[in-house]
Residue frames as a rotation matrix with the C-alpha (Angstrom) as fourth column:
MET 1
0.781 0.591 0.203 8.33
0.479 -0.775 0.412 -10.95
0.401 -0.224 -0.888 -17.53
ALA 2
-0.112 -0.860 0.499 10.74
0.302 -0.507 -0.807 -8.18
0.947 0.060 0.317 -17.06
GLN 3
-0.277 -0.071 -0.958 11.57
0.949 0.139 -0.285 -6.92
0.153 -0.988 0.029 -13.49
ILE 4
0.578 0.550 0.603 9.70
0.321 -0.832 0.451 -4.05
0.750 -0.067 -0.658 -11.98
PRO 5
-0.364 -0.917 0.163 12.17
0.204 -0.249 -0.947 -1.88
0.909 -0.311 0.278 -10.17
ILE 6
0.270 0.474 -0.838 11.65
0.884 0.223 0.411 -2.05
0.382 -0.852 -0.358 -6.37
ARG 7
-0.614 -0.595 -0.518 13.78
0.743 -0.658 -0.124 1.06
-0.267 -0.461 0.846 -5.60
ARG 8
-0.861 0.377 0.342 11.53
-0.045 -0.726 0.686 3.22
0.507 0.576 0.642 -7.83
PHE 9
0.144 0.955 -0.258 8.40
0.318 0.202 0.926 1.79
0.937 -0.216 -0.275 -6.19
SER 10
0.033 -0.075 -0.997 9.84
0.997 0.074 0.027 2.21
0.071 -0.994 0.077 -2.66
PHE 11
-0.908 -0.389 -0.156 10.69
0.395 -0.919 -0.008 5.90
-0.140 -0.069 0.988 -3.47
ARG 12
-0.593 0.763 0.255 7.22
-0.105 -0.388 0.916 6.53
0.798 0.516 0.310 -4.88
LEU 13
0.276 0.635 -0.721 5.65
0.630 0.447 0.635 4.84
0.726 -0.630 -0.276 -1.83
LEU 14
-0.304 -0.417 -0.856 7.66
0.948 -0.218 -0.231 7.04
-0.091 -0.882 0.462 0.49
ILE 15
-0.975 0.055 0.213 6.67
0.012 -0.954 0.299 10.28
0.220 0.294 0.930 -1.30
PHE 16
-0.194 0.975 -0.105 2.97
0.041 0.115 0.993 9.08
0.980 0.188 -0.062 -1.24
SER 17
0.190 0.276 -0.942 3.24
0.866 0.405 0.293 8.26
0.463 -0.872 -0.162 2.48
ILE 18
-0.780 -0.494 -0.384 4.87
0.607 -0.746 -0.274 11.65
-0.151 -0.447 0.882 3.32
ILE 19
-0.807 0.512 0.296 1.93
-0.271 -0.765 0.584 13.37
0.525 0.390 0.756 1.60
ILE 20
0.135 0.805 -0.578 -0.68
0.281 0.529 0.801 11.18
0.950 -0.270 -0.154 3.41
ALA 21
-0.214 -0.306 -0.928 1.06
0.967 0.066 -0.245 11.86
0.137 -0.950 0.282 6.65
ALA 22
-0.986 -0.162 -0.029 1.05
0.164 -0.985 -0.063 15.66
-0.018 -0.066 0.998 6.03
LEU 23
-0.409 0.899 0.158 -2.66
-0.320 -0.303 0.898 15.51
0.855 0.317 0.412 5.21
SER 24
0.219 0.493 -0.842 -3.43
0.664 0.557 0.499 13.47
0.715 -0.668 -0.205 8.29
VAL 25
-0.564 -0.439 -0.699 -1.63
0.819 -0.402 -0.409 15.98
-0.101 -0.803 0.587 10.58
LEU 26
-0.931 0.310 0.191 -3.56
-0.243 -0.920 0.308 18.83
0.272 0.240 0.932 8.90
PHE 27
-0.100 0.939 -0.329 -6.80
0.031 0.333 0.942 16.81
0.995 0.084 -0.062 9.40
GLN 28
0.013 -0.051 -0.999 -5.92
0.927 0.375 -0.008 16.33
0.375 -0.926 0.053 13.08
TYR 29
-0.898 -0.351 -0.264 -5.12
0.423 -0.853 -0.305 20.04
-0.119 -0.385 0.915 13.45
PHE 30
-0.811 0.574 0.114 -8.33
-0.487 -0.769 0.414 21.45
0.325 0.280 0.903 11.80
PHE 31
0.216 0.969 -0.119 -10.69
-0.693 0.238 0.681 18.68
0.688 -0.064 0.723 12.94
PRO 32
-0.692 -0.638 0.336 -9.47
-0.661 0.374 -0.651 17.24
0.290 -0.673 -0.681 16.25
GLU 33
-0.184 0.718 0.672 -12.90
-0.821 0.264 -0.507 16.05
-0.541 -0.645 0.541 17.32
CYS 34
0.741 0.528 -0.415 -13.17
-0.657 0.446 -0.608 13.90
-0.136 0.723 0.677 14.16
ALA 35
0.249 -0.809 -0.533 -9.60
-0.643 0.274 -0.715 12.62
0.724 0.521 -0.452 14.12
THR 36
0.934 -0.090 -0.347 -8.20
0.296 0.741 0.602 9.65
0.203 -0.665 0.719 15.82
PRO 37
0.644 -0.765 0.009 -4.98
-0.635 -0.529 0.563 10.45
-0.426 -0.368 -0.827 17.81
THR 38
0.173 -0.570 0.803 -3.51
0.184 0.820 0.542 7.22
-0.967 0.054 0.247 16.03
LEU 39
0.904 0.409 -0.124 -3.78
-0.050 -0.186 -0.981 8.69
-0.424 0.894 -0.148 12.57
PRO 40
0.378 -0.855 -0.356 -0.03
-0.926 -0.341 -0.165 9.20
0.019 0.392 -0.920 11.95
TYR 41
-0.371 -0.531 0.762 0.57
-0.637 0.742 0.207 5.57
-0.676 -0.408 -0.614 13.08
ILE 42
0.402 0.633 0.662 -1.79
0.105 0.686 -0.720 4.20
-0.910 0.359 0.210 10.75
VAL 43
0.799 -0.314 -0.512 0.14
-0.600 -0.380 -0.704 5.89
0.027 0.870 -0.492 7.79
ILE 44
-0.154 -0.983 0.105 3.34
-0.985 0.160 0.060 4.32
-0.075 -0.094 -0.993 9.16
PHE 45
-0.142 0.197 0.970 1.67
-0.320 0.918 -0.233 0.99
-0.937 -0.344 -0.067 9.50
PHE 46
0.800 0.568 0.194 0.43
0.048 0.263 -0.964 1.05
-0.598 0.780 0.183 5.90
PHE 47
0.471 -0.752 -0.460 3.83
-0.882 -0.396 -0.256 2.24
0.010 0.526 -0.850 4.63
PHE 48
-0.502 -0.786 0.360 5.53
-0.796 0.583 0.163 -0.82
-0.338 -0.205 -0.918 5.97
ILE 49
0.052 0.498 0.866 2.79
-0.021 0.867 -0.498 -3.33
-0.998 0.007 0.056 5.21
THR 50
0.890 0.340 -0.304 2.72
-0.256 -0.180 -0.950 -2.13
-0.378 0.923 -0.073 1.61
LEU 51
0.234 -0.891 -0.390 6.41
-0.968 -0.178 -0.175 -2.00
0.087 0.419 -0.904 1.22
PHE 52
-0.500 -0.419 0.758 6.76
-0.577 0.814 0.070 -5.54
-0.646 -0.403 -0.648 2.64
SER 53
0.299 0.641 0.707 3.90
0.143 0.703 -0.697 -7.20
-0.944 0.309 0.119 0.64
LEU 54
0.929 -0.035 -0.368 5.11
-0.361 -0.301 -0.883 -5.58
-0.080 0.953 -0.293 -2.66
TYR 55
-0.045 -0.995 -0.090 8.72
-0.996 0.037 0.083 -6.59
-0.079 0.093 -0.992 -1.91
VAL 56
-0.312 0.037 0.949 7.59
-0.162 0.983 -0.091 -10.25
-0.936 -0.182 -0.300 -1.43
VAL 57
0.693 0.659 0.293 5.72
0.149 0.266 -0.952 -10.04
-0.706 0.703 0.086 -4.85
LEU 58
0.955 -0.227 -0.188 8.30
-0.278 -0.480 -0.832 -8.21
0.099 0.848 -0.521 -6.82
ARG 59
0.330 -0.906 0.266 11.62
-0.613 0.009 0.790 -9.62
-0.718 -0.424 -0.552 -5.41
ASN 60
-0.552 -0.563 0.615 11.90
0.068 0.705 0.706 -12.40
-0.831 0.432 -0.351 -7.98
ASP 61
0.340 0.840 -0.423 9.70
-0.313 -0.323 -0.893 -10.93
-0.887 0.436 0.153 -10.69
HIS 62
-0.031 -0.426 -0.904 12.15
-0.983 -0.150 0.105 -11.54
-0.180 0.892 -0.414 -13.54
LYS 63
-0.958 -0.285 0.032 11.92
-0.279 0.952 0.127 -15.38
-0.067 0.113 -0.991 -12.92
LYS 64
-0.505 0.835 0.220 8.15
0.125 0.323 -0.938 -15.42
-0.854 -0.446 -0.267 -12.84
GLU 65
-0.779 0.389 0.492 5.59
0.562 0.087 0.822 -15.97
0.277 0.917 -0.287 -15.58
ASN 66
-0.645 0.530 0.551 2.51
-0.438 -0.847 0.301 -13.73
0.626 -0.047 0.778 -15.59
ARG 67
0.346 0.856 -0.384 0.39
-0.139 0.451 0.881 -16.40
0.928 -0.251 0.275 -13.98
ALA 68
0.004 -0.421 -0.907 2.84
0.881 0.431 -0.196 -16.92
0.473 -0.798 0.372 -11.15
PHE 69
-0.874 -0.366 0.320 3.02
0.272 -0.913 -0.302 -13.09
0.403 -0.177 0.898 -10.67
MET 70
-0.253 0.924 0.287 -0.72
-0.488 -0.378 0.787 -12.86
0.836 0.059 0.546 -10.45
SER 71
0.499 0.407 -0.765 -0.97
0.379 0.691 0.615 -15.70
0.779 -0.597 0.191 -7.88
GLY 72
-0.359 -0.731 -0.580 1.70
0.862 -0.021 -0.507 -14.15
0.358 -0.682 0.637 -5.76
TYR 73
-0.867 0.110 0.486 0.10
-0.143 -0.989 -0.031 -10.80
0.477 -0.096 0.874 -5.89
MET 74
0.111 0.979 0.170 -3.35
-0.441 -0.105 0.891 -12.08
0.890 -0.174 0.420 -5.01
LEU 75
0.315 -0.014 -0.949 -2.02
0.697 0.682 0.222 -14.10
0.644 -0.731 0.225 -2.17
SER 76
-0.774 -0.610 -0.170 -0.15
0.591 -0.598 -0.542 -10.99
0.229 -0.520 0.823 -0.84
ARG 77
-0.569 0.664 0.484 -3.44
-0.464 -0.746 0.477 -9.02
0.678 0.047 0.733 -1.16
ILE 78
0.476 0.775 -0.415 -5.44
0.024 0.461 0.887 -11.63
0.879 -0.433 0.201 0.86
VAL 79
-0.033 -0.589 -0.808 -2.70
0.923 0.291 -0.250 -11.78
0.382 -0.754 0.534 3.56
LYS 80
-0.911 -0.293 0.289 -2.60
0.215 -0.938 -0.272 -8.02
0.351 -0.186 0.918 3.74
PHE 81
-0.331 0.876 0.352 -6.30
-0.445 -0.473 0.760 -7.75
0.832 0.095 0.546 3.93
THR 82
0.518 0.407 -0.752 -6.72
0.415 0.649 0.638 -10.42
0.748 -0.643 0.167 6.63
SER 83
-0.430 -0.665 -0.611 -3.92
0.877 -0.147 -0.457 -8.77
0.213 -0.733 0.646 8.72
CYS 84
-0.835 0.150 0.529 -5.54
-0.133 -0.989 0.070 -5.46
0.534 -0.012 0.846 8.30
LEU 85
0.167 0.986 0.001 -8.89
-0.322 0.053 0.945 -6.74
0.932 -0.158 0.326 9.39
LEU 86
0.343 -0.112 -0.933 -7.44
0.763 0.612 0.207 -8.60
0.548 -0.783 0.295 12.43
PHE 87
-0.723 -0.685 -0.093 -5.54
0.646 -0.621 -0.444 -5.34
0.246 -0.381 0.891 13.40
LEU 88
-0.628 0.573 0.527 -8.56
-0.349 -0.812 0.467 -3.25
0.696 0.109 0.710 12.95
PHE 89
0.465 0.807 -0.363 -10.88
-0.001 0.410 0.912 -5.56
0.885 -0.424 0.192 15.03
LEU 90
0.001 -0.511 -0.860 -8.25
0.910 0.356 -0.211 -5.94
0.414 -0.782 0.465 17.79
TYR 91
-0.856 -0.433 0.283 -7.91
0.329 -0.878 -0.347 -2.26
0.399 -0.204 0.894 18.07
ILE 92
-0.259 0.904 0.340 -11.64
-0.496 -0.427 0.756 -1.63
0.829 0.027 0.559 18.23
PHE 93
0.474 0.439 -0.764 -12.06
0.361 0.694 0.623 -4.32
0.803 -0.571 0.171 20.78
LEU 94
-0.187 -0.661 -0.727 -9.29
0.956 0.048 -0.289 -2.89
0.226 -0.749 0.623 23.11
ARG 95
-0.866 -0.079 -0.494 -10.20
0.229 -0.941 -0.250 0.78
-0.445 -0.330 0.832 22.61
LYS 96
-0.126 0.948 0.292 -13.90
0.987 0.150 -0.061 1.09
-0.102 0.281 -0.954 22.28
ASP 97
0.238 0.239 -0.941 -13.74
0.410 -0.903 -0.126 4.91
-0.880 -0.356 -0.313 22.93
ASP 98
-0.161 -0.469 -0.869 -11.82
-0.559 -0.682 0.472 5.63
-0.814 0.561 -0.152 19.81
GLY 99
-0.326 -0.010 0.945 -13.12
0.275 0.956 0.105 2.65
-0.905 0.294 -0.309 17.75
ILE 100
0.607 0.708 0.362 -15.38
0.606 -0.117 -0.787 4.43
-0.514 0.697 -0.500 15.17
ARG 101
0.801 -0.352 -0.484 -12.85
-0.443 -0.892 -0.085 7.18
-0.401 0.283 -0.871 14.39
PHE 102
-0.264 -0.911 0.316 -10.07
-0.543 0.411 0.732 4.69
-0.797 0.021 -0.604 14.10
ALA 103
-0.145 0.295 0.945 -12.08
0.485 0.853 -0.192 2.30
-0.862 0.431 -0.266 11.91
ILE 104
0.871 0.485 -0.074 -13.05
0.237 -0.548 -0.802 5.19
-0.429 0.682 -0.592 9.49
SER 105
0.462 -0.801 -0.382 -9.56
-0.778 -0.573 0.260 6.52
-0.427 0.177 -0.887 9.30
PHE 106
-0.398 -0.697 0.596 -8.09
-0.264 0.709 0.654 2.97
-0.879 0.103 -0.466 8.74
ILE 107
0.177 0.379 0.908 -10.41
0.703 0.597 -0.387 2.00
-0.689 0.707 -0.161 5.95
VAL 108
0.973 0.142 -0.185 -9.94
-0.033 -0.703 -0.711 5.33
-0.231 0.697 -0.679 4.10
ILE 109
0.159 -0.971 -0.181 -6.15
-0.894 -0.220 0.391 4.94
-0.419 0.099 -0.902 4.34
TYR 110
-0.289 -0.285 0.914 -6.38
0.071 0.946 0.317 1.32
-0.955 0.157 -0.253 3.27
PHE 111
0.639 0.515 0.571 -8.26
0.597 0.136 -0.791 2.28
-0.485 0.846 -0.221 0.23
LEU 112
0.841 -0.351 -0.411 -5.83
-0.466 -0.856 -0.223 5.07
-0.274 0.379 -0.884 -0.55
TYR 113
-0.163 -0.970 0.178 -2.85
-0.717 0.241 0.654 2.73
-0.678 -0.021 -0.735 -0.34
SER 114
-0.025 0.222 0.975 -4.66
0.425 0.885 -0.191 0.00
-0.905 0.410 -0.116 -2.31
GLY 115
0.906 0.410 0.107 -5.44
0.280 -0.389 -0.877 2.51
-0.318 0.825 -0.468 -5.09
PHE 116
0.479 -0.834 -0.274 -1.75
-0.797 -0.544 0.262 3.67
-0.367 0.093 -0.925 -5.06
GLU 117
-0.259 -0.581 0.772 -0.52
-0.334 0.804 0.493 0.22
-0.906 -0.130 -0.402 -5.16
ILE 118
0.309 0.483 0.819 -2.68
0.621 0.550 -0.559 -0.74
-0.720 0.681 -0.131 -8.19
TYR 119
0.959 0.008 -0.282 -1.82
-0.172 -0.776 -0.607 2.58
-0.224 0.631 -0.743 -10.05
ILE 120
0.255 -0.962 -0.097 1.84
-0.870 -0.272 0.411 2.16
-0.422 -0.021 -0.906 -9.56
LEU 121
-0.343 -0.347 0.873 2.00
0.036 0.924 0.381 -1.57
-0.939 0.162 -0.304 -10.40
LYS 122
0.675 0.545 0.497 -0.15
0.512 0.139 -0.848 -0.85
-0.531 0.827 -0.185 -13.64
LYS 123
0.874 -0.328 -0.359 2.10
-0.444 -0.839 -0.315 2.07
-0.198 0.434 -0.879 -14.52
GLU 124
-0.050 -0.986 0.160 5.41
-0.793 0.137 0.594 0.17
-0.607 -0.098 -0.789 -13.96
THR 125
0.009 0.064 0.998 4.13
0.363 0.930 -0.063 -2.97
-0.932 0.362 -0.015 -15.74
ALA 126
0.892 0.350 0.286 3.24
0.387 -0.265 -0.883 -0.77
-0.233 0.899 -0.372 -18.83
GLU 127
0.644 -0.716 -0.270 6.64
-0.740 -0.673 0.019 1.01
-0.196 0.187 -0.963 -18.66
VAL 128
-0.193 -0.731 0.654 8.54
-0.453 0.658 0.602 -2.25
-0.870 -0.181 -0.458 -18.33
LYS 129
0.246 0.435 0.866 6.50
0.609 0.626 -0.487 -3.87
-0.754 0.647 -0.111 -21.25
GLY 130
0.985 0.153 -0.084 6.94
0.039 -0.662 -0.748 -0.78
-0.170 0.733 -0.658 -23.41
GLY 131
0.307 -0.951 -0.037 10.69
-0.851 -0.292 0.437 -0.71
-0.426 -0.102 -0.899 -22.78
LYS 132
-0.215 -0.365 0.906 11.05
-0.110 0.931 0.349 -4.36
-0.970 -0.024 -0.241 -23.45
GLN 133
0.612 0.505 0.608 9.03
0.582 0.232 -0.779 -4.11
-0.535 0.831 -0.152 -26.81
GLU 134
0.948 -0.176 -0.265 11.07
-0.291 -0.813 -0.504 -1.04
-0.127 0.555 -0.822 -27.88
ASN 135
0.007 -0.968 0.252 14.42
-0.777 0.153 0.611 -2.82
-0.630 -0.200 -0.751 -27.09
SER 136
-0.116 -0.055 0.992 13.39
0.256 0.963 0.083 -6.06
-0.960 0.263 -0.098 -28.85
GLY 137
0.828 0.507 0.240 12.45
0.349 -0.130 -0.928 -4.13
-0.440 0.852 -0.284 -32.00
GLN 138
0.620 -0.670 -0.407 15.97
-0.694 -0.711 0.113 -2.49
-0.365 0.212 -0.907 -32.41
């Protein structure tokens, strides 16, 4: 399996995170009663956890077979999901006054980042496979 470029993924993740952060600031400005004050920090949290989890999966991608890549990816998803649940429950337990708003915001951003991750990995894998097939045919 060819290597998926981590730099390109990191750049796309940064752009995506800036867009989500800008939207969260706008949401806080226009709907302050519905928004948790921790919204920008949730975006930062997901930026770093997504970057780290995919770095772990993609760092030695060129040495892995498809089965090993999928196993590593699934393991990283389970660890990420479990970490997020623990963080979510801990925050709700410590800050009961902001728990509902935080939980809703956290879950929405979790799904946005998960969708982004799947989309980019699928796109990158298709580009890498397409480039590899084109180069091998010449």
